[in-house]
C-alpha positions as CSV (number, residue, x, y, z in Angstrom):
1,X,39.4,-40.4,-8.5
2,X,35.9,-39.1,-9.0
3,X,35.1,-38.2,-12.6
4,X,31.5,-37.2,-12.2
5,X,30.7,-33.5,-12.3
6,X,29.5,-32.1,-9.1
7,X,25.7,-32.0,-8.5
8,X,24.4,-28.5,-9.0
9,X,20.9,-28.1,-7.7
10,X,18.5,-26.5,-10.2
11,X,16.2,-23.8,-9.0
12,X,12.5,-24.7,-8.8
13,X,10.7,-23.0,-11.7
14,X,7.3,-23.0,-10.0
15,X,6.0,-20.1,-8.0
16,X,5.8,-20.5,-4.3
17,X,2.4,-20.7,-2.7
18,X,2.6,-17.2,-1.2
19,X,3.3,-15.7,-4.6
20,X,0.2,-17.4,-6.1
21,X,-1.9,-16.2,-3.3
22,X,-0.6,-12.6,-3.7
23,X,-1.2,-12.7,-7.4
24,X,-4.8,-14.0,-6.9
25,X,-5.5,-11.3,-4.3
26,X,-4.2,-8.5,-6.5
27,X,-6.2,-9.8,-9.5
28,X,-9.4,-9.8,-7.4
29,X,-8.8,-6.3,-6.1
30,X,-8.1,-5.0,-9.6
31,X,-11.2,-6.6,-11.1
32,X,-13.5,-5.5,-8.2
33,X,-14.2,-2.1,-9.8
34,X,-16.0,0.8,-8.3
35,X,-19.6,1.2,-7.0
36,X,-20.1,4.5,-8.7
37,X,-18.2,6.2,-11.5
38,X,-15.6,8.6,-10.2
39,X,-17.4,11.8,-11.3
40,X,-18.8,15.0,-9.8
41,X,-22.1,16.6,-10.9
42,X,-21.7,20.3,-11.7
43,X,-25.0,22.0,-12.7
44,X,-26.4,18.7,-14.0
45,X,-23.3,17.6,-16.0
46,X,-20.9,15.0,-14.8
47,X,-17.2,15.7,-14.9
48,X,-14.5,13.2,-14.1
49,X,-12.6,13.6,-10.8
50,X,-9.2,13.6,-12.4
51,X,-10.2,16.8,-14.3
52,X,-10.7,18.7,-11.1
53,X,-7.4,17.3,-9.7
54,X,-5.5,18.4,-12.9
55,X,-7.0,21.9,-12.6
56,X,-6.1,22.0,-8.9
57,X,-2.5,20.9,-9.8
58,X,-2.1,23.6,-12.4
59,X,-3.5,26.3,-10.1
60,X,-1.2,25.3,-7.3
61,X,1.8,25.3,-9.6
62,X,0.9,28.8,-10.7
63,X,0.7,29.8,-7.0
64,X,4.1,28.3,-6.3
65,X,5.6,30.1,-9.3
66,X,4.1,33.4,-8.1
67,X,5.6,32.9,-4.7
68,X,9.0,32.0,-6.1
69,X,8.9,35.0,-8.5
70,X,8.1,37.3,-5.6
71,X,10.9,35.9,-3.4
72,X,13.3,35.8,-6.4
73,X,13.9,32.0,-6.0
74,X,13.0,30.8,-9.5
75,X,16.5,29.5,-10.0
76,X,15.6,26.7,-7.6
77,X,13.4,24.9,-10.2
78,X,15.7,24.8,-13.2
79,X,15.2,23.4,-15.8
80,X,11.7,24.9,-16.0
81,X,10.6,22.6,-18.8
82,X,10.8,19.6,-16.5
83,X,10.2,21.1,-13.1
84,X,6.8,22.9,-13.6
85,X,5.0,20.0,-15.3
86,X,6.3,17.6,-12.7
87,X,5.3,20.0,-10.0
88,X,1.8,20.1,-11.5
89,X,1.7,16.3,-11.6
90,X,2.7,16.1,-8.0
91,X,0.0,18.6,-6.9
92,X,-2.6,16.8,-9.0
93,X,-1.8,13.4,-7.4
94,X,-1.7,14.9,-4.0
95,X,-5.1,16.6,-4.5
96,X,-6.5,13.2,-5.7
97,X,-5.2,11.6,-2.5
98,X,-6.6,14.3,-0.2
99,X,-10.0,14.8,-1.8
100,X,-10.9,11.4,-3.2
C-alpha cells in the first residue's frame, strides 16, 4: 500500500517570456510621449484638444435631445440623469477618434 500523497504539480510563478515582452513593449509605448502637445491655436491662445471634443460632445447631445423631443421619443433615454451625460461622453470620445 502506497502511503505517500500524490504528487501535485505546482504552477510556475514566473511570467512566460511572451508576457515579459508584451509588458516591455507596452511600457515603451506608454513612455514614448508626443512630439507636440495636443493643443489647437485659436487667435494666438492654445487650447487643449479634449476641450473641443467635450464641447462637440455636449453640442451633439443637445442635437440628439432636440431630435428626440421633436419626434416625441424622449422616453427611450430614461433615466435621463445617466443617459445624457453618457451620451455626451460617447460623442466626445467619438469626436476625439475622428478628428485627432
